[in-house]
N, C-alpha and C positions, 0 to 999 in steps of 0.2 A: 631759140625762142619759138614757141608755137606761132603759126601764122593764121590769120583770118582770111576768109574769102571776101572779095568785094561784095558789098551789100549785106554782109552778115549783120544780124541785129546786135546793138549795143544799148546800154543805158547811160545817158549823159546826165550828170548831176552838177549843176552850177552851185558852187560852194559859197557864193556871196549872198548876202541878205537881199531879198528872200531866197532861201535855198529852193531850187526847182529841180525836179527829176522828170526826165522825158525820154521816150524811146528814140533811138537814132539808128543810123546805118554806117558801118565801117566802109570807108572809101579807099584809104591808102595809108601806108606807114613807111616813111623814109627816114632813116636815121633817128633823130629825136623829134620828128614832126609827124603827128597823126592827123588825118583828115577825116571828118565825120559829117554826115548829113543829118540834120535835126529839124523838127518842125518849128522850133523856137530859136530866136537869135540869142547870142551870148555876147556880152560886152568885152572889148579888147582889154586884156589884163586881168580878167576875172579868173579865179581858180576853178578848175573843173576836175571831176572824176569821171573816167570813162571805164565802164565795166562790160566785159564780154565773158562768155563761159570760161572759167578757169584763168582769167587774166584781168588785171586792173592797171590803169594808167592814171597818174596824177600830173596835172600840168596847168598851164596858163594859156588863155586864148590869145593867139597872135593876131588872128584876123577872122572876121565873120562877114560873109557876103551872101546876099539872096541868090538862090539858084532854083528857078522854076517855082514850085510851091513849098520850098523848104529853104533852109540856110546851110551853107557849107562853112563849118568851123575848122580852122587850122589851129592846132594846139601844140605848143612847145612842151614836150614831155620832160618832167623833172624826176619822176619816180615810176618804176614799173614793177609790178608784182605778177608772177606767173606761177602756175601749178598751185592754185589756191586750195585745192582739196588736200594736197600734201601738207601745206602750211597749217591747215585746220587740224589735221591728224597730229602734227608735231605740237601744236598749241595744246591739244587735249592731253597729250602725253606729259607735257611739262607742267600744265596747270591743274590737271585732274578734272577739268570742266569739259563736258561733251559739247559738240557742235550744236546740239539742240538747245543748249542754254544761252547761245548768243542770239543777237537780233537777226531777223531774216534779212538776206541780202536783196538788193533792188531787183536783180534778175528774177528771183523767186517771186517777189511780191507782184511784179508787173506781169508775170506769166500766168497768174491765177485769175 
């Protein structure tokens, strides 16, 4: 699995109503637990999506604690997708739809 460096940017999407999308920073990944720093808290038990370049994790917030001027989220990982560019190419091959026809991903939207 590709690794991220500490403090690498990620996008955190809380998938509970209301859905919120916020930038964050990768802190640690140990087994099935990922730790992220984010400017907004997330509730324990809320489903989240964490997106980094070419990687995506889906999980549930285990713990959220204040840390200086941000929050540290510990997320139990349920699903991991990696090599998203290759998955997009395979999808295009099997469906005949180009990647340009799909909705923009959060990393692209927030980087503009």
